[in-house]
N, CA, C and O atoms as a Tinker XYZ file with bonds, in Angstrom:
   332  protein
     1  N    120.197000   90.907000   99.542000    73     2
     2  CA   120.059000   90.376000  100.884000    64     1     3
     3  C    120.176000   91.537000  101.871000    63     2     4     5
     4  O    121.158000   92.280000  101.846000    81     3
     5  N    119.191000   91.691000  102.729000    73     3     6
     6  CA   119.236000   92.736000  103.741000    64     5     7
     7  C    120.378000   92.498000  104.724000    63     6     8     9
     8  O    120.675000   91.358000  105.079000    81     7
     9  N    121.009000   93.572000  105.155000    73     7    10
    10  CA   122.094000   93.472000  106.134000    64     9    11
    11  C    121.605000   93.099000  107.530000    63    10    12    13
    12  O    122.345000   92.488000  108.301000    81    11
    13  N    120.373000   93.459000  107.862000    73    11    14
    14  CA   119.847000   93.291000  109.219000    64    13    15
    15  C    120.795000   93.918000  110.229000    63    14    16    17
    16  O    121.399000   93.229000  111.051000    81    15
    17  N    120.910000   95.223000  110.151000    73    15    18
    18  CA   121.806000   95.972000  111.042000    64    17    19
    19  C    121.362000   95.814000  112.490000    63    18    20    21
    20  O    120.170000   95.665000  112.760000    81    19
    21  N    122.316000   95.844000  113.429000    73    19    22
    22  CA   122.039000   95.430000  114.806000    64    21    23
    23  C    121.452000   96.468000  115.759000    63    22    24    25
    24  O    121.159000   96.146000  116.910000    81    23
    25  N    121.273000   97.724000  115.294000    73    23    26
    26  CA   120.822000   98.737000  116.253000    64    25    27
    27  C    120.163000   99.922000  115.555000    63    26    28    29
    28  O    120.247000  100.079000  114.337000    81    27
    29  N    119.505000  100.751000  116.366000    73    27    30
    30  CA   118.902000  101.997000  115.894000    64    29    31
    31  C    120.000000  103.036000  115.709000    63    30    32    33
    32  O    120.824000  103.239000  116.601000    81    31
    33  N    120.012000  103.689000  114.561000    73    31    34
    34  CA   121.016000  104.727000  114.291000    64    33    35
    35  C    120.836000  105.952000  115.180000    63    34    36    37
    36  O    121.798000  106.683000  115.419000    81    35
    37  N    119.631000  106.188000  115.671000    73    35    38
    38  CA   119.379000  107.382000  116.487000    64    37    39
    39  C    119.782000  107.203000  117.940000    63    38    40    41
    40  O    120.526000  108.015000  118.490000    81    39
    41  N    119.286000  106.132000  118.565000    73    39    42
    42  CA   119.473000  105.985000  120.010000    64    41    43
    43  C    120.359000  104.809000  120.404000    63    42    44    45
    44  O    120.711000  104.673000  121.576000    81    43
    45  N    120.722000  103.966000  119.459000    73    43    46
    46  CA   121.598000  102.843000  119.749000    64    45    47
    47  C    120.906000  101.603000  120.282000    63    46    48    49
    48  O    121.575000  100.610000  120.570000    81    47
    49  N    119.582000  101.625000  120.423000    73    47    50
    50  CA   118.845000  100.465000  120.920000    64    49    51
    51  C    119.171000   99.233000  120.086000    63    50    52    53
    52  O    119.205000   99.298000  118.857000    81    51
    53  N    119.409000   98.109000  120.758000    73    51    54
    54  CA   119.664000   96.856000  120.054000    64    53    55
    55  C    118.425000   96.417000  119.280000    63    54    56    57
    56  O    117.305000   96.473000  119.788000    81    55
    57  N    118.646000   95.982000  118.049000    73    55    58
    58  CA   117.570000   95.474000  117.195000    64    57    59
    59  C    118.061000   94.174000  116.564000    63    58    60    61
    60  O    118.610000   94.170000  115.462000    81    59
    61  N    117.855000   93.086000  117.274000    73    59    62
    62  CA   118.292000   91.786000  116.777000    64    61    63
    63  C    117.569000   91.417000  115.491000    63    62    64    65
    64  O    116.613000   92.087000  115.103000    81    63
    65  N    118.013000   90.367000  114.833000    73    63    66
    66  CA   117.432000   89.992000  113.553000    64    65    67
    67  C    115.954000   89.606000  113.635000    63    66    68    69
    68  O    115.256000   89.631000  112.622000    81    67
    69  N    115.476000   89.253000  114.813000    73    67    70
    70  CA   114.065000   88.898000  114.978000    64    69    71
    71  C    113.227000   90.068000  115.504000    63    70    72    73
    72  O    112.037000   89.903000  115.770000    81    71
    73  N    113.833000   91.239000  115.655000    73    71    74
    74  CA   113.107000   92.399000  116.195000    64    73    75
    75  C    111.922000   92.749000  115.292000    63    74    76    77
    76  O    112.072000   92.935000  114.085000    81    75
    77  N    110.763000   92.832000  115.898000    73    75    78
    78  CA   109.556000   93.161000  115.136000    64    77    79
    79  C    109.293000   94.652000  115.088000    63    78    80    81
    80  O    108.363000   95.089000  114.411000    81    79
    81  N    110.092000   95.446000  115.792000    73    79    82
    82  CA   109.903000   96.891000  115.797000    64    81    83
    83  C    111.139000   97.597000  115.228000    63    82    84    85
    84  O    111.543000   98.657000  115.707000    81    83
    85  N    111.724000   96.987000  114.200000    73    83    86
    86  CA   112.847000   97.595000  113.483000    64    85    87
    87  C    112.307000   98.176000  112.179000    63    86    88    89
    88  O    111.486000   97.553000  111.505000    81    87
    89  N    112.767000   99.355000  111.836000    73    87    90
    90  CA   112.284000  100.068000  110.645000    64    89    91
    91  C    113.469000  100.434000  109.764000    63    90    92    93
    92  O    114.531000  100.795000  110.271000    81    91
    93  N    113.295000  100.344000  108.437000    73    91    94
    94  CA   114.374000  100.645000  107.496000    64    93    95
    95  C    113.862000  101.499000  106.343000    63    94    96    97
    96  O    112.669000  101.529000  106.042000    81    95
    97  N    114.815000  102.199000  105.699000    73    95    98
    98  CA   114.518000  102.901000  104.452000    64    97    99
    99  C    115.064000  102.041000  103.311000    63    98   100   101
   100  O    115.556000  100.939000  103.557000    81    99
   101  N    114.989000  102.515000  102.091000    73    99   102
   102  CA   115.459000  101.725000  100.952000    64   101   103
   103  C    116.975000  101.549000  100.944000    63   102   104   105
   104  O    117.485000  100.693000  100.221000    81   103
   105  N    117.713000  102.347000  101.738000    73   103   106
   106  CA   119.157000  102.199000  101.856000    64   105   107
   107  C    119.549000  101.366000  103.077000    63   106   108   109
   108  O    120.733000  101.209000  103.375000    81   107
   109  N    118.550000  100.836000  103.776000    73   107   110
   110  CA   118.718000   99.992000  104.956000    64   109   111
   111  C    119.171000  100.744000  106.201000    63   110   112   113
   112  O    119.622000  100.119000  107.161000    81   111
   113  N    119.063000  102.068000  106.207000    73   111   114
   114  CA   119.267000  102.800000  107.455000    64   113   115
   115  C    118.241000  102.210000  108.421000    63   114   116   117
   116  O    117.101000  101.962000  108.030000    81   115
   117  N    118.623000  101.985000  109.658000    73   115   118
   118  CA   117.803000  101.200000  110.581000    64   117   119
   119  C    117.482000  101.991000  111.847000    63   118   120   121
   120  O    118.355000  102.629000  112.435000    81   119
   121  N    116.211000  101.937000  112.255000    73   119   122
   122  CA   115.735000  102.696000  113.408000    64   121   123
   123  C    114.759000  101.874000  114.225000    63   122   124   125
   124  O    114.085000  100.988000  113.698000    81   123
   125  N    114.683000  102.169000  115.519000    73   123   126
   126  CA   113.699000  101.500000  116.377000    64   125   127
   127  C    112.332000  102.163000  116.188000    63   126   128   129
   128  O    112.229000  103.265000  115.649000    81   127
   129  N    111.310000  101.481000  116.633000    73   127   130
   130  CA   109.949000  101.986000  116.482000    64   129   131
   131  C    109.718000  103.305000  117.197000    63   130   132   133
   132  O    109.024000  104.182000  116.683000    81   131
   133  N    110.303000  103.450000  118.393000    73   131   134
   134  CA   110.107000  104.694000  119.143000    64   133   135
   135  C    110.686000  105.875000  118.372000    63   134   136   137
   136  O    110.014000  106.896000  118.223000    81   135
   137  N    111.903000  105.759000  117.885000    73   135   138
   138  CA   112.513000  106.862000  117.123000    64   137   139
   139  C    111.756000  107.108000  115.819000    63   138   140   141
   140  O    111.564000  108.255000  115.415000    81   139
   141  N    111.329000  106.029000  115.163000    73   139   142
   142  CA   110.575000  106.152000  113.923000    64   141   143
   143  C    109.312000  106.975000  114.139000    63   142   144   145
   144  O    108.982000  107.832000  113.320000    81   143
   145  N    108.602000  106.720000  115.240000    73   143   146
   146  CA   107.337000  107.410000  115.521000    64   145   147
   147  C    107.543000  108.793000  116.134000    63   146   148   149
   148  O    106.994000  109.782000  115.649000    81   147
   149  N    108.344000  108.855000  117.210000    73   147   150
   150  CA   108.419000  110.063000  118.029000    64   149   151
   151  C    109.427000  111.097000  117.550000    63   150   152   153
   152  O    109.279000  112.280000  117.855000    81   151
   153  N    110.439000  110.685000  116.815000    73   151   154
   154  CA   111.493000  111.613000  116.394000    64   153   155
   155  C    111.462000  111.856000  114.888000    63   154   156   157
   156  O    111.553000  112.996000  114.431000    81   155
   157  N    111.333000  110.781000  114.128000    73   155   158
   158  CA   111.511000  110.879000  112.676000    64   157   159
   159  C    110.216000  111.032000  111.881000    63   158   160   161
   160  O    110.247000  111.407000  110.710000    81   159
   161  N    109.089000  110.746000  112.507000    73   159   162
   162  CA   107.819000  110.891000  111.802000    64   161   163
   163  C    107.714000  110.015000  110.562000    63   162   164   165
   164  O    107.069000  110.390000  109.583000    81   163
   165  N    108.358000  108.831000  110.605000    73   163   166
   166  CA   108.238000  107.888000  109.497000    64   165   167
   167  C    109.146000  108.154000  108.310000    63   166   168   169
   168  O    109.009000  107.506000  107.273000    81   167
   169  N    110.076000  109.103000  108.445000    73   167   170
   170  CA   111.003000  109.446000  107.352000    64   169   171
   171  C    112.443000  109.252000  107.793000    63   170   172   173
   172  O    112.802000  109.570000  108.927000    81   171
   173  N    113.265000  108.728000  106.894000    73   171   174
   174  CA   114.687000  108.546000  107.181000    64   173   175
   175  C    115.365000  109.912000  107.243000    63   174   176   177
   176  O    115.178000  110.727000  106.339000    81   175
   177  N    116.149000  110.180000  108.288000    73   175   178
   178  CA   116.832000  111.467000  108.387000    64   177   179
   179  C    118.014000  111.578000  107.417000    63   178   180   181
   180  O    118.541000  112.670000  107.205000    81   179
   181  N    118.427000  110.465000  106.837000    73   179   182
   182  CA   119.567000  110.470000  105.920000    64   181   183
   183  C    119.155000  110.733000  104.467000    63   182   184   185
   184  O    119.814000  111.494000  103.759000    81   183
   185  N    118.056000  110.097000  104.026000    73   183   186
   186  CA   117.655000  110.196000  102.616000    64   185   187
   187  C    116.241000  110.734000  102.427000    63   186   188   189
   188  O    115.816000  110.940000  101.290000    81   187
   189  N    115.510000  110.963000  103.502000    73   187   190
   190  CA   114.113000  111.411000  103.489000    64   189   191
   191  C    113.147000  110.363000  102.967000    63   190   192   193
   192  O    111.979000  110.661000  102.717000    81   191
   193  N    113.632000  109.123000  102.798000    73   191   194
   194  CA   112.766000  108.034000  102.343000    64   193   195
   195  C    111.796000  107.594000  103.423000    63   194   196   197
   196  O    112.004000  107.853000  104.609000    81   195
   197  N    110.732000  106.924000  102.996000    73   195   198
   198  CA   109.726000  106.407000  103.914000    64   197   199
   199  C    110.294000  105.195000  104.643000    63   198   200   201
   200  O    110.911000  104.323000  104.032000    81   199
   201  N    110.079000  105.150000  105.953000    73   199   202
   202  CA   110.521000  104.002000  106.746000    64   201   203
   203  C    109.440000  102.927000  106.732000    63   202   204   205
   204  O    108.252000  103.213000  106.883000    81   203
   205  N    109.881000  101.679000  106.548000    73   203   206
   206  CA   109.002000  100.516000  106.517000    64   205   207
   207  C    109.498000   99.516000  107.555000    63   206   208   209
   208  O    110.676000   99.518000  107.912000    81   207
   209  N    108.599000   98.663000  108.036000    73   207   210
   210  CA   109.028000   97.610000  108.962000    64   209   211
   211  C    110.058000   96.726000  108.279000    63   210   212   213
   212  O    109.904000   96.349000  107.118000    81   211
   213  N    111.108000   96.403000  109.015000    73   211   214
   214  CA   112.139000   95.519000  108.482000    64   213   215
   215  C    111.660000   94.078000  108.601000    63   214   216   217
   216  O    111.216000   93.666000  109.673000    81   215
   217  N    111.741000   93.311000  107.528000    73   215   218
   218  CA   111.336000   91.907000  107.629000    64   217   219
   219  C    112.320000   91.110000  108.484000    63   218   220   221
   220  O    113.481000   91.491000  108.633000    81   219
   221  N    111.848000   90.017000  109.031000    73   219   222
   222  CA   112.711000   89.127000  109.803000    64   221   223
   223  C    113.216000   88.004000  108.899000    63   222   224   225
   224  O    112.710000   87.813000  107.793000    81   223
   225  N    114.203000   87.275000  109.370000    73   223   226
   226  CA   114.792000   86.161000  108.618000    64   225   227
   227  C    114.691000   84.909000  109.480000    63   226   228   229
   228  O    114.923000   84.965000  110.687000    81   227
   229  N    114.351000   83.796000  108.874000    73   227   230
   230  CA   114.208000   82.542000  109.627000    64   229   231
   231  C    115.540000   82.118000  110.240000    63   230   232   233
   232  O    116.606000   82.458000  109.728000    81   231
   233  N    115.468000   81.374000  111.337000    73   231   234
   234  CA   116.674000   80.874000  112.011000    64   233   235
   235  C    117.546000   80.074000  111.044000    63   234   236   237
   236  O    118.770000   80.202000  111.059000    81   235
   237  N    116.927000   79.264000  110.218000    73   235   238
   238  CA   117.671000   78.445000  109.262000    64   237   239
   239  C    118.494000   79.323000  108.323000    63   238   240   241
   240  O    119.657000   79.023000  108.053000    81   239
   241  N    117.899000   80.401000  107.826000    73   239   242
   242  CA   118.619000   81.282000  106.906000    64   241   243
   243  C    119.593000   82.204000  107.625000    63   242   244   245
   244  O    120.570000   82.651000  107.023000    81   243
   245  N    119.347000   82.500000  108.902000    73   243   246
   246  CA   120.308000   83.303000  109.663000    64   245   247
   247  C    121.652000   82.599000  109.773000    63   246   248   249
   248  O    122.698000   83.248000  109.772000    81   247
   249  N    121.628000   81.281000  109.867000    73   247   250
   250  CA   122.881000   80.530000  109.943000    64   249   251
   251  C    123.673000   80.671000  108.647000    63   250   252   253
   252  O    124.901000   80.763000  108.671000    81   251
   253  N    122.982000   80.688000  107.536000    73   251   254
   254  CA   123.633000   80.795000  106.229000    64   253   255
   255  C    123.958000   82.244000  105.870000    63   254   256   257
   256  O    124.982000   82.526000  105.247000    81   255
   257  N    123.075000   83.155000  106.271000    73   255   258
   258  CA   123.218000   84.588000  105.964000    64   257   259
   259  C    123.083000   85.383000  107.261000    63   258   260   261
   260  O    122.012000   85.920000  107.545000    81   259
   261  N    124.157000   85.467000  108.054000    73   259   262
   262  CA   124.071000   86.132000  109.365000    64   261   263
   263  C    123.833000   87.635000  109.250000    63   262   264   265
   264  O    124.159000   88.244000  108.232000    81   263
   265  N    123.260000   88.234000  110.305000    73   263   266
   266  CA   123.046000   89.679000  110.309000    64   265   267
   267  C    124.366000   90.433000  110.420000    63   266   268   269
   268  O    125.390000   89.862000  110.796000    81   267
   269  N    124.330000   91.694000  110.094000    73   267   270
   270  CA   125.505000   92.561000  110.216000    64   269   271
   271  C    125.853000   92.767000  111.691000    63   270   272   273
   272  O    124.973000   92.760000  112.551000    81   271
   273  N    127.131000   92.947000  111.969000    73   271   274
   274  CA   127.585000   93.260000  113.322000    64   273   275
   275  C    128.011000   94.718000  113.430000    63   274   276   277
   276  O    128.330000   95.191000  114.520000    81   275
   277  N    128.019000   95.431000  112.313000    73   275   278
   278  CA   128.465000   96.827000  112.283000    64   277   279
   279  C    127.409000   97.741000  112.889000    63   278   280   281
   280  O    126.291000   97.835000  112.383000    81   279
   281  N    127.779000   98.422000  113.992000    73   279   282
   282  CA   126.860000   99.343000  114.663000    64   281   283
   283  C    127.089000  100.756000  114.151000    63   282   284   285
   284  O    128.222000  101.235000  114.113000    81   283
   285  N    126.002000  101.422000  113.756000    73   283   286
   286  CA   126.052000  102.811000  113.314000    64   285   287
   287  C    125.141000  103.599000  114.245000    63   286   288   289
   288  O    123.953000  103.295000  114.360000    81   287
   289  N    125.693000  104.608000  114.910000    73   287   290
   290  CA   124.891000  105.464000  115.797000    64   289   291
   291  C    125.307000  106.907000  115.557000    63   290   292   293
   292  O    126.494000  107.230000  115.601000    81   291
   293  N    124.341000  107.767000  115.306000    73   291   294
   294  CA   124.624000  109.188000  115.119000    64   293   295
   295  C    125.042000  109.783000  116.460000    63   294   296   297
   296  O    124.301000  109.679000  117.438000    81   295
   297  N    126.196000  110.393000  116.516000    73   295   298
   298  CA   126.719000  110.915000  117.778000    64   297   299
   299  C    125.803000  111.974000  118.403000    63   298   300   301
   300  O    125.744000  112.093000  119.627000    81   299
   301  N    125.100000  112.730000  117.587000    73   299   302
   302  CA   124.196000  113.753000  118.096000    64   301   303
   303  C    122.748000  113.317000  118.084000    63   302   304   305
   304  O    121.851000  114.140000  118.265000    81   303
   305  N    122.504000  112.014000  117.871000    73   303   306
   306  CA   121.115000  111.539000  117.790000    64   305   307
   307  C    120.517000  111.928000  116.460000    63   306   308   309
   308  O    121.247000  112.266000  115.528000    81   307
   309  N    119.215000  111.888000  116.357000    73   307   310
   310  CA   118.532000  112.190000  115.086000    64   309   311
   311  C    117.516000  113.295000  115.261000    63   310   312   313
   312  O    116.940000  113.494000  116.330000    81   311
   313  N    117.324000  113.992000  114.186000    73   311   314
   314  CA   116.255000  114.970000  114.067000    64   313   315
   315  C    115.613000  114.764000  112.720000    63   314   316   317
   316  O    116.312000  114.476000  111.748000    81   315
   317  N    114.334000  114.898000  112.630000    73   315   318
   318  CA   113.653000  114.734000  111.352000    64   317   319
   319  C    114.245000  115.679000  110.319000    63   318   320   321
   320  O    114.399000  116.875000  110.563000    81   319
   321  N    114.573000  115.115000  109.155000    73   319   322
   322  CA   115.131000  115.939000  108.075000    64   321   323
   323  C    116.593000  116.247000  108.207000    63   322   324   325
   324  O    117.131000  116.985000  107.381000    81   323
   325  N    117.293000  115.697000  109.245000    73   323   326
   326  CA   118.730000  115.972000  109.380000    64   325   327
   327  C    119.507000  115.142000  108.386000    63   326   328   329
   328  O    118.990000  114.155000  107.863000    81   327
   329  N    120.750000  115.529000  108.114000    73   327   330
   330  CA   121.546000  114.742000  107.175000    64   329   331
   331  C    122.873000  114.361000  107.767000    63   330   332
   332  O    123.674000  113.694000  107.111000    81   331
């Protein structure tokens, strides 16, 4: 089950569970579309994995399986290839 993390790790932008411009790697590191395109070039700065659009979850299933509330933000922002 995906965690559906609540924000972009680079800039802190809110990414609710219905956000259509949320991107994740296979470890569920989460980024907004702007950071994915303009900063990261489609690669996760943590694992170098390819970023894919994060799927959304129906309202019915959100009640049963709520999104994560844990916010992760890199204090220095992100750079492509950073760890």
